[in-house]
N, CA, C and O atoms as CSV, one atom per row, in Angstrom:
chain,resi,resn,atom,element,x,y,z
A,1,MET,N,N,0.854,-1.175,0.000
A,1,MET,CA,C,0.000,0.000,0.000
A,1,MET,C,C,0.897,1.234,0.000
A,1,MET,O,O,1.861,1.313,0.762
A,2,MET,N,N,0.577,2.175,-0.844
A,2,MET,CA,C,1.330,3.419,-0.894
A,2,MET,C,C,0.890,4.328,0.247
A,2,MET,O,O,-0.232,4.205,0.737
A,3,PRO,N,N,1.760,5.241,0.675
A,3,PRO,CA,C,1.377,6.140,1.780
A,3,PRO,C,C,0.128,6.959,1.487
A,3,PRO,O,O,-0.636,7.272,2.399
A,4,ASP,N,N,-0.086,7.308,0.223
A,4,ASP,CA,C,-1.279,8.086,-0.122
A,4,ASP,C,C,-2.554,7.289,0.129
A,4,ASP,O,O,-3.573,7.854,0.527
A,5,GLU,N,N,-2.500,5.975,-0.102
A,5,GLU,CA,C,-3.670,5.141,0.149
A,5,GLU,C,C,-3.996,5.093,1.635
A,5,GLU,O,O,-5.165,5.075,2.022
A,6,GLY,N,N,-2.961,5.071,2.464
A,6,GLY,CA,C,-3.174,5.092,3.912
A,6,GLY,C,C,-3.841,6.376,4.361
A,6,GLY,O,O,-4.698,6.364,5.244
A,7,VAL,N,N,-3.448,7.476,3.753
A,7,VAL,CA,C,-4.050,8.766,4.097
A,7,VAL,C,C,-5.512,8.801,3.660
A,7,VAL,O,O,-6.365,9.315,4.382
A,8,VAL,N,N,-5.798,8.257,2.486
A,8,VAL,CA,C,-7.181,8.228,2.002
A,8,VAL,C,C,-8.044,7.379,2.929
A,8,VAL,O,O,-9.161,7.766,3.271
A,9,ILE,N,N,-7.524,6.216,3.335
A,9,ILE,CA,C,-8.280,5.356,4.252
A,9,ILE,C,C,-8.479,6.053,5.588
A,9,ILE,O,O,-9.547,5.945,6.189
A,10,LEU,N,N,-7.469,6.762,6.057
A,10,LEU,CA,C,-7.585,7.510,7.310
A,10,LEU,C,C,-8.648,8.601,7.200
A,10,LEU,O,O,-9.415,8.813,8.139
A,11,ILE,N,N,-8.700,9.283,6.079
A,11,ILE,CA,C,-9.708,10.327,5.874
A,11,ILE,C,C,-11.110,9.719,5.818
A,11,ILE,O,O,-12.048,10.267,6.398
A,12,VAL,N,N,-11.255,8.593,5.124
A,12,VAL,CA,C,-12.562,7.930,5.041
A,12,VAL,C,C,-13.004,7.449,6.420
A,12,VAL,O,O,-14.168,7.601,6.791
A,13,ALA,N,N,-12.072,6.868,7.180
A,13,ALA,CA,C,-12.409,6.407,8.532
A,13,ALA,C,C,-12.802,7.581,9.421
A,13,ALA,O,O,-13.741,7.476,10.209
A,14,GLY,N,N,-12.089,8.694,9.297
A,14,GLY,CA,C,-12.440,9.886,10.066
A,14,GLY,C,C,-13.795,10.441,9.673
A,14,GLY,O,O,-14.559,10.896,10.525
A,15,ALA,N,N,-14.092,10.404,8.376
A,15,ALA,CA,C,-15.400,10.881,7.915
A,15,ALA,C,C,-16.525,9.983,8.428
A,15,ALA,O,O,-17.574,10.481,8.836
A,16,LEU,N,N,-16.316,8.669,8.411
A,16,LEU,CA,C,-17.322,7.750,8.957
A,16,LEU,C,C,-17.531,7.999,10.444
A,16,LEU,O,O,-18.664,8.048,10.922
A,17,PHE,N,N,-16.427,8.157,11.172
A,17,PHE,CA,C,-16.510,8.405,12.608
A,17,PHE,C,C,-17.233,9.718,12.892
A,17,PHE,O,O,-18.106,9.775,13.759
A,18,ALA,N,N,-16.868,10.779,12.159
A,18,ALA,CA,C,-17.485,12.086,12.380
A,18,ALA,C,C,-18.973,12.070,12.022
A,18,ALA,O,O,-19.788,12.664,12.727
A,19,THR,N,N,-19.324,11.398,10.938
A,19,THR,CA,C,-20.732,11.306,10.550
A,19,THR,C,C,-21.532,10.536,11.591
A,19,THR,O,O,-22.644,10.929,11.942
A,20,GLY,N,N,-20.966,9.442,12.082
A,20,GLY,CA,C,-21.640,8.668,13.118
A,20,GLY,C,C,-21.810,9.447,14.399
A,20,GLY,O,O,-22.866,9.390,15.029
A,21,LEU,N,N,-20.776,10.178,14.793
A,21,LEU,CA,C,-20.862,10.996,16.001
A,21,LEU,C,C,-21.891,12.103,15.841
A,21,LEU,O,O,-22.626,12.408,16.780
A,22,PHE,N,N,-21.948,12.712,14.651
A,22,PHE,CA,C,-22.952,13.739,14.385
A,22,PHE,C,C,-24.360,13.163,14.496
A,22,PHE,O,O,-25.249,13.785,15.078
A,23,CYS,N,N,-24.555,11.975,13.936
A,23,CYS,CA,C,-25.889,11.348,14.012
A,23,CYS,C,C,-26.276,11.039,15.451
A,23,CYS,O,O,-27.447,11.154,15.812
A,24,LEU,N,N,-25.323,10.656,16.264
A,24,LEU,CA,C,-25.625,10.361,17.664
A,24,LEU,C,C,-25.962,11.621,18.450
A,24,LEU,O,O,-26.868,11.613,19.284
A,25,VAL,N,N,-25.242,12.695,18.189
A,25,VAL,CA,C,-25.389,13.912,18.990
A,25,VAL,C,C,-26.514,14.811,18.481
A,25,VAL,O,O,-27.283,15.348,19.278
A,26,ALA,N,N,-26.618,14.979,17.170
A,26,ALA,CA,C,-27.518,15.992,16.624
A,26,ALA,C,C,-28.904,15.471,16.264
A,26,ALA,O,O,-29.813,16.271,16.043
A,27,ARG,N,N,-29.089,14.186,16.200
A,27,ARG,CA,C,-30.382,13.637,15.799
A,27,ARG,C,C,-31.174,13.192,17.015
A,27,ARG,O,O,-30.604,12.773,18.023
A,28,SER,N,N,-32.489,13.288,16.913
A,28,SER,CA,C,-33.337,12.846,18.016
A,28,SER,C,C,-34.183,11.634,17.629
A,28,SER,O,O,-35.002,11.176,18.426
A,29,ASN,N,N,-34.000,11.115,16.431
A,29,ASN,CA,C,-34.713,9.931,15.976
A,29,ASN,C,C,-33.913,8.695,16.383
A,29,ASN,O,O,-32.719,8.610,16.096
A,30,LEU,N,N,-34.556,7.743,17.046
A,30,LEU,CA,C,-33.853,6.562,17.545
A,30,LEU,C,C,-33.236,5.730,16.423
A,30,LEU,O,O,-32.134,5.206,16.585
A,31,ILE,N,N,-33.915,5.603,15.307
A,31,ILE,CA,C,-33.393,4.816,14.190
A,31,ILE,C,C,-32.145,5.482,13.615
A,31,ILE,O,O,-31.162,4.803,13.314
A,32,LYS,N,N,-32.179,6.796,13.463
A,32,LYS,CA,C,-31.010,7.514,12.949
A,32,LYS,C,C,-29.847,7.450,13.932
A,32,LYS,O,O,-28.685,7.447,13.525
A,33,MET,N,N,-30.156,7.398,15.219
A,33,MET,CA,C,-29.098,7.266,16.216
A,33,MET,C,C,-28.434,5.890,16.133
A,33,MET,O,O,-27.218,5.781,16.291
A,34,VAL,N,N,-29.211,4.855,15.889
A,34,VAL,CA,C,-28.639,3.511,15.721
A,34,VAL,C,C,-27.783,3.466,14.459
A,34,VAL,O,O,-26.709,2.864,14.457
A,35,MET,N,N,-28.252,4.097,13.395
A,35,MET,CA,C,-27.456,4.154,12.169
A,35,MET,C,C,-26.149,4.907,12.404
A,35,MET,O,O,-25.103,4.511,11.890
A,36,GLY,N,N,-26.207,5.989,13.177
A,36,GLY,CA,C,-24.997,6.727,13.514
A,36,GLY,C,C,-24.033,5.899,14.341
A,36,GLY,O,O,-22.819,5.969,14.147
A,37,LEU,N,N,-24.568,5.122,15.256
A,37,LEU,CA,C,-23.727,4.240,16.069
A,37,LEU,C,C,-23.027,3.204,15.193
A,37,LEU,O,O,-21.861,2.880,15.422
A,38,GLU,N,N,-23.727,2.692,14.204
A,38,GLU,CA,C,-23.120,1.726,13.285
A,38,GLU,C,C,-22.038,2.390,12.427
A,38,GLU,O,O,-20.983,1.798,12.202
A,39,LEU,N,N,-22.286,3.601,11.951
A,39,LEU,CA,C,-21.267,4.316,11.180
A,39,LEU,C,C,-20.030,4.586,12.024
A,39,LEU,O,O,-18.903,4.455,11.546
A,40,LEU,N,N,-20.241,4.959,13.262
A,40,LEU,CA,C,-19.130,5.206,14.175
A,40,LEU,C,C,-18.303,3.936,14.348
A,40,LEU,O,O,-17.073,3.987,14.321
A,41,GLY,N,N,-18.965,2.810,14.525
A,41,GLY,CA,C,-18.263,1.538,14.674
A,41,GLY,C,C,-17.499,1.137,13.423
A,41,GLY,O,O,-16.407,0.577,13.513
A,42,LYS,N,N,-18.067,1.421,12.256
A,42,LYS,CA,C,-17.374,1.075,11.010
A,42,LYS,C,C,-16.127,1.937,10.820
A,42,LYS,O,O,-15.122,1.463,10.290
A,43,GLY,N,N,-16.184,3.187,11.244
A,43,GLY,CA,C,-14.996,4.029,11.187
A,43,GLY,C,C,-13.891,3.513,12.087
A,43,GLY,O,O,-12.723,3.511,11.700
A,44,VAL,N,N,-14.250,3.078,13.280
A,44,VAL,CA,C,-13.266,2.513,14.207
A,44,VAL,C,C,-12.701,1.212,13.648
A,44,VAL,O,O,-11.500,0.962,13.751
A,45,SER,N,N,-13.556,0.384,13.057
A,45,SER,CA,C,-13.090,-0.872,12.461
A,45,SER,C,C,-12.087,-0.609,11.344
A,45,SER,O,O,-11.069,-1.293,11.235
A,46,LEU,N,N,-12.384,0.378,10.525
A,46,LEU,CA,C,-11.473,0.718,9.437
A,46,LEU,C,C,-10.131,1.204,9.973
A,46,LEU,O,O,-9.089,0.902,9.392
A,47,LEU,N,N,-10.147,1.946,11.067
A,47,LEU,CA,C,-8.893,2.383,11.683
A,47,LEU,C,C,-8.097,1.204,12.231
A,47,LEU,O,O,-6.871,1.188,12.126
A,48,PHE,N,N,-8.774,0.216,12.814
A,48,PHE,CA,C,-8.078,-0.977,13.294
A,48,PHE,C,C,-7.428,-1.737,12.135
A,48,PHE,O,O,-6.291,-2.196,12.250
A,49,VAL,N,N,-8.143,-1.867,11.033
A,49,VAL,CA,C,-7.589,-2.559,9.869
A,49,VAL,C,C,-6.378,-1.806,9.334
A,49,VAL,O,O,-5.355,-2.418,9.026
A,50,LEU,N,N,-6.482,-0.495,9.223
A,50,LEU,CA,C,-5.366,0.309,8.737
A,50,LEU,C,C,-4.176,0.217,9.679
A,50,LEU,O,O,-3.037,0.079,9.231
A,51,GLY,N,N,-4.431,0.293,10.979
A,51,GLY,CA,C,-3.338,0.189,11.944
A,51,GLY,C,C,-2.658,-1.162,11.899
A,51,GLY,O,O,-1.435,-1.245,12.006
A,52,GLY,N,N,-3.431,-2.217,11.743
A,52,GLY,CA,C,-2.844,-3.545,11.628
A,52,GLY,C,C,-2.021,-3.697,10.369
A,52,GLY,O,O,-0.963,-4.326,10.384
A,53,TYR,N,N,-2.502,-3.123,9.279
A,53,TYR,CA,C,-1.759,-3.216,8.026
A,53,TYR,C,C,-0.458,-2.426,8.098
A,53,TYR,O,O,0.593,-2.911,7.680
A,54,LEU,N,N,-0.533,-1.220,8.624
A,54,LEU,CA,C,0.672,-0.401,8.711
A,54,LEU,C,C,1.660,-0.949,9.732
A,54,LEU,O,O,2.870,-0.795,9.568
A,55,GLY,N,N,1.154,-1.586,10.782
A,55,GLY,CA,C,2.028,-2.177,11.789
A,55,GLY,C,C,2.582,-3.527,11.384
A,55,GLY,O,O,3.506,-4.029,12.023
A,56,GLY,N,N,2.045,-4.117,10.348
A,56,GLY,CA,C,2.533,-5.392,9.865
A,56,GLY,C,C,1.925,-6.605,10.540
A,56,GLY,O,O,2.319,-7.730,10.234
A,57,ASP,N,N,0.978,-6.415,11.448
A,57,ASP,CA,C,0.348,-7.537,12.143
A,57,ASP,C,C,-1.147,-7.505,11.867
A,57,ASP,O,O,-1.927,-6.990,12.668
A,58,THR,N,N,-1.537,-8.059,10.729
A,58,THR,CA,C,-2.945,-8.008,10.354
A,58,THR,C,C,-3.792,-9.026,11.102
A,58,THR,O,O,-5.009,-8.867,11.185
A,59,GLY,N,N,-3.176,-10.062,11.643
A,59,GLY,CA,C,-3.942,-11.090,12.344
A,59,GLY,C,C,-4.642,-10.562,13.576
A,59,GLY,O,O,-5.816,-10.856,13.805
A,60,VAL,N,N,-3.929,-9.784,14.371
A,60,VAL,CA,C,-4.521,-9.229,15.590
A,60,VAL,C,C,-5.611,-8.224,15.243
A,60,VAL,O,O,-6.677,-8.222,15.859
A,61,SER,N,N,-5.348,-7.375,14.260
A,61,SER,CA,C,-6.360,-6.373,13.899
A,61,SER,C,C,-7.603,-7.036,13.314
A,61,SER,O,O,-8.717,-6.569,13.550
A,62,GLN,N,N,-7.430,-8.113,12.558
A,62,GLN,CA,C,-8.595,-8.823,12.029
A,62,GLN,C,C,-9.417,-9.447,13.145
A,62,GLN,O,O,-10.647,-9.423,13.103
A,63,ALA,N,N,-8.741,-10.004,14.144
A,63,ALA,CA,C,-9.464,-10.593,15.275
A,63,ALA,C,C,-10.245,-9.529,16.034
A,63,ALA,O,O,-11.385,-9.756,16.439
A,64,VAL,N,N,-9.628,-8.367,16.224
A,64,VAL,CA,C,-10.310,-7.275,16.919
A,64,VAL,C,C,-11.510,-6.794,16.104
A,64,VAL,O,O,-12.578,-6.535,16.659
A,65,VAL,N,N,-11.336,-6.677,14.804
A,65,VAL,CA,C,-12.431,-6.207,13.944
A,65,VAL,C,C,-13.573,-7.219,13.920
A,65,VAL,O,O,-14.739,-6.825,13.963
A,66,PHE,N,N,-13.267,-8.507,13.852
A,66,PHE,CA,C,-14.330,-9.519,13.890
A,66,PHE,C,C,-15.092,-9.455,15.203
A,66,PHE,O,O,-16.318,-9.560,15.219
A,67,THR,N,N,-14.370,-9.283,16.303
A,67,THR,CA,C,-15.026,-9.156,17.605
A,67,THR,C,C,-15.879,-7.893,17.649
A,67,THR,O,O,-16.998,-7.910,18.163
A,68,LEU,N,N,-15.352,-6.807,17.113
A,68,LEU,CA,C,-16.090,-5.545,17.089
A,68,LEU,C,C,-17.357,-5.659,16.246
A,68,LEU,O,O,-18.394,-5.106,16.612
A,69,ILE,N,N,-17.285,-6.364,15.135
A,69,ILE,CA,C,-18.470,-6.554,14.295
A,69,ILE,C,C,-19.533,-7.356,15.038
A,69,ILE,O,O,-20.721,-7.042,14.961
A,70,ALA,N,N,-19.104,-8.389,15.757
A,70,ALA,CA,C,-20.067,-9.192,16.525
A,70,ALA,C,C,-20.724,-8.358,17.620
A,70,ALA,O,O,-21.932,-8.453,17.834
A,71,ILE,N,N,-19.934,-7.542,18.311
A,71,ILE,CA,C,-20.482,-6.687,19.364
A,71,ILE,C,C,-21.427,-5.648,18.767
A,71,ILE,O,O,-22.479,-5.365,19.340
A,72,GLU,N,N,-21.058,-5.079,17.621
A,72,GLU,CA,C,-21.928,-4.103,16.954
A,72,GLU,C,C,-23.267,-4.716,16.568
A,72,GLU,O,O,-24.306,-4.064,16.677
A,73,ALA,N,N,-23.247,-5.964,16.120
A,73,ALA,CA,C,-24.499,-6.623,15.736
A,73,ALA,C,C,-25.416,-6.787,16.942
A,73,ALA,O,O,-26.624,-6.571,16.840
A,74,VAL,N,N,-24.849,-7.165,18.076
A,74,VAL,CA,C,-25.657,-7.323,19.291
A,74,VAL,C,C,-26.204,-5.976,19.749
A,74,VAL,O,O,-27.383,-5.862,20.086
A,75,VAL,N,N,-25.348,-4.958,19.760
A,75,VAL,CA,C,-25.782,-3.625,20.192
A,75,VAL,C,C,-26.859,-3.082,19.257
A,75,VAL,O,O,-27.843,-2.503,19.717
A,76,ALA,N,N,-26.680,-3.263,17.956
A,76,ALA,CA,C,-27.687,-2.784,17.004
A,76,ALA,C,C,-29.011,-3.512,17.195
A,76,ALA,O,O,-30.076,-2.896,17.135
A,77,GLY,N,N,-28.949,-4.808,17.422
A,77,GLY,CA,C,-30.179,-5.564,17.656
A,77,GLY,C,C,-30.912,-5.103,18.897
A,77,GLY,O,O,-32.131,-4.935,18.877
A,78,LEU,N,N,-30.171,-4.896,19.985
A,78,LEU,CA,C,-30.801,-4.420,21.219
A,78,LEU,C,C,-31.343,-3.003,21.063
A,78,LEU,O,O,-32.433,-2.694,21.546
A,79,ALA,N,N,-30.582,-2.144,20.390
A,79,ALA,CA,C,-31.036,-0.764,20.202
A,79,ALA,C,C,-32.282,-0.705,19.320
A,79,ALA,O,O,-33.199,0.069,19.591
A,80,LEU,N,N,-32.315,-1.512,18.278
A,80,LEU,CA,C,-33.504,-1.529,17.424
A,80,LEU,C,C,-34.700,-2.135,18.150
A,80,LEU,O,O,-35.836,-1.710,17.940
A,81,ALA,N,N,-34.448,-3.126,19.003
A,81,ALA,CA,C,-35.545,-3.679,19.808
A,81,ALA,C,C,-36.096,-2.614,20.754
A,81,ALA,O,O,-37.310,-2.503,20.926
A,82,PHE,N,N,-35.203,-1.831,21.367
A,82,PHE,CA,C,-35.651,-0.733,22.217
A,82,PHE,C,C,-36.440,0.298,21.413
A,82,PHE,O,O,-37.453,0.815,21.885
A,83,ALA,N,N,-35.975,0.595,20.200
A,83,ALA,CA,C,-36.682,1.564,19.361
A,83,ALA,C,C,-38.081,1.065,19.007
A,83,ALA,O,O,-39.033,1.845,18.991
A,84,ILE,N,N,-38.204,-0.216,18.729
A,84,ILE,CA,C,-39.524,-0.777,18.414
A,84,ILE,C,C,-40.436,-0.709,19.634
A,84,ILE,O,O,-41.614,-0.373,19.514
A,85,LEU,N,N,-39.894,-1.028,20.809
A,85,LEU,CA,C,-40.699,-0.929,22.027
A,85,LEU,C,C,-41.104,0.516,22.311
A,85,LEU,O,O,-42.232,0.776,22.731
A,86,ALA,N,N,-40.187,1.453,22.084
A,86,ALA,CA,C,-40.517,2.868,22.281
A,86,ALA,C,C,-41.610,3.296,21.310
A,86,ALA,O,O,-42.504,4.060,21.675
A,87,ARG,N,N,-41.541,2.812,20.087
A,87,ARG,CA,C,-42.565,3.142,19.089
A,87,ARG,C,C,-43.934,2.586,19.508
A,87,ARG,O,O,-44.956,3.251,19.341
A,88,ARG,N,N,-43.946,1.378,20.047
A,88,ARG,CA,C,-45.215,0.781,20.477
A,88,ARG,C,C,-45.791,1.497,21.692
A,88,ARG,O,O,-47.000,1.710,21.777
A,89,PHE,N,N,-44.924,1.870,22.633
A,89,PHE,CA,C,-45.404,2.455,23.882
A,89,PHE,C,C,-45.737,3.932,23.736
A,89,PHE,O,O,-46.804,4.366,24.170
A,90,TRP,N,N,-44.840,4.719,23.128
A,90,TRP,CA,C,-45.029,6.163,23.022
A,90,TRP,C,C,-45.461,6.614,21.635
A,90,TRP,O,O,-45.705,7.804,21.434
A,91,LYS,N,N,-45.562,5.706,20.674
A,91,LYS,CA,C,-45.996,6.005,19.302
A,91,LYS,C,C,-45.068,6.982,18.579
A,91,LYS,O,O,-45.513,7.755,17.731
A,92,THR,N,N,-43.775,6.944,18.919
A,92,THR,CA,C,-42.816,7.830,18.269
A,92,THR,C,C,-41.412,7.252,18.370
A,92,THR,O,O,-41.110,6.461,19.263
A,93,PHE,N,N,-40.558,7.666,17.431
A,93,PHE,CA,C,-39.129,7.361,17.493
A,93,PHE,C,C,-38.342,8.566,17.999
A,93,PHE,O,O,-37.129,8.477,18.191
A,94,ASP,N,N,-39.012,9.679,18.214
A,94,ASP,CA,C,-38.357,10.923,18.603
A,94,ASP,C,C,-38.010,10.897,20.090
A,94,ASP,O,O,-38.886,10.704,20.933
A,95,THR,N,N,-36.717,11.094,20.412
A,95,THR,CA,C,-36.299,11.048,21.816
A,95,THR,C,C,-36.815,12.248,22.605
A,95,THR,O,O,-36.942,12.171,23.827
A,96,ALA,N,N,-37.110,13.345,21.931
A,96,ALA,CA,C,-37.634,14.513,22.642
A,96,ALA,C,C,-39.060,14.270,23.132
A,96,ALA,O,O,-39.498,14.899,24.096
A,97,ALA,N,N,-39.779,13.374,22.484
A,97,ALA,CA,C,-41.160,13.091,22.881
A,97,ALA,C,C,-41.257,11.971,23.914
A,97,ALA,O,O,-42.323,11.742,24.485
A,98,ILE,N,N,-40.154,11.280,24.154
A,98,ILE,CA,C,-40.142,10.205,25.146
A,98,ILE,C,C,-39.726,10.820,26.476
A,98,ILE,O,O,-38.625,11.363,26.575
A,99,PRO,N,N,-40.571,10.754,27.502
A,99,PRO,CA,C,-40.329,11.512,28.735
A,99,PRO,C,C,-38.973,11.263,29.394
A,99,PRO,O,O,-38.301,12.225,29.765
A,100,ARG,N,N,-38.558,10.042,29.547
A,100,ARG,CA,C,-37.308,9.776,30.256
A,100,ARG,C,C,-36.072,10.019,29.400
A,100,ARG,O,O,-34.967,10.051,29.943
A,101,LEU,N,N,-36.204,10.187,28.118
A,101,LEU,CA,C,-35.075,10.442,27.241
A,101,LEU,C,C,-34.917,11.912,26.898
A,101,LEU,O,O,-33.892,12.309,26.343
A,102,SER,N,N,-35.913,12.728,27.218
A,102,SER,CA,C,-35.823,14.146,26.906
A,102,SER,C,C,-35.208,14.890,28.090
A,102,SER,O,O,-35.352,14.451,29.231
A,103,PRO,N,N,-34.527,16.005,27.838
A,103,PRO,CA,C,-33.974,16.795,28.936
A,103,PRO,C,C,-35.097,17.303,29.837
A,103,PRO,O,O,-36.074,17.875,29.354
A,104,GLY,N,N,-34.959,17.098,31.113
A,104,GLY,CA,C,-35.971,17.540,32.058
A,104,GLY,C,C,-37.176,16.628,32.114
A,104,GLY,O,O,-38.226,17.020,32.621
A,105,GLY,N,N,-37.041,15.413,31.601
A,105,GLY,CA,C,-38.147,14.459,31.616
A,105,GLY,C,C,-38.418,13.943,33.017
A,105,GLY,O,O,-37.639,14.175,33.941
A,106,GLU,N,N,-39.525,13.246,33.161
A,106,GLU,CA,C,-39.886,12.734,34.481
A,106,GLU,C,C,-38.881,11.684,34.937
A,106,GLU,O,O,-38.300,10.972,34.118
A,107,ARG,N,N,-38.687,11.597,36.212
A,107,ARG,CA,C,-37.679,10.680,36.770
A,107,ARG,C,C,-38.309,9.455,37.325
A,107,ARG,O,O,-37.610,8.578,37.833
């Protein structure tokens, strides 16, 4: 891999991470927040792959990425299950309309 390719991968990973973080912070829709969490995880995975390649030890980075993918799948499943339950109970995906998830909501 040429050094320019490493920089491009680093920029793409940073863009994925930044987009995911933006979706988590700036969005109030539960589905969009789960999508942002997945984008954030994919950016981190890409950084692990790049670090393993540049360090010369791809086996460890692949193992970490496989573990991270498995954990992301479980987290996404649980988060989507919570979103479905929130939709059934409060009839919305908007976190501002859900009392315990909104700032100043009931305790």
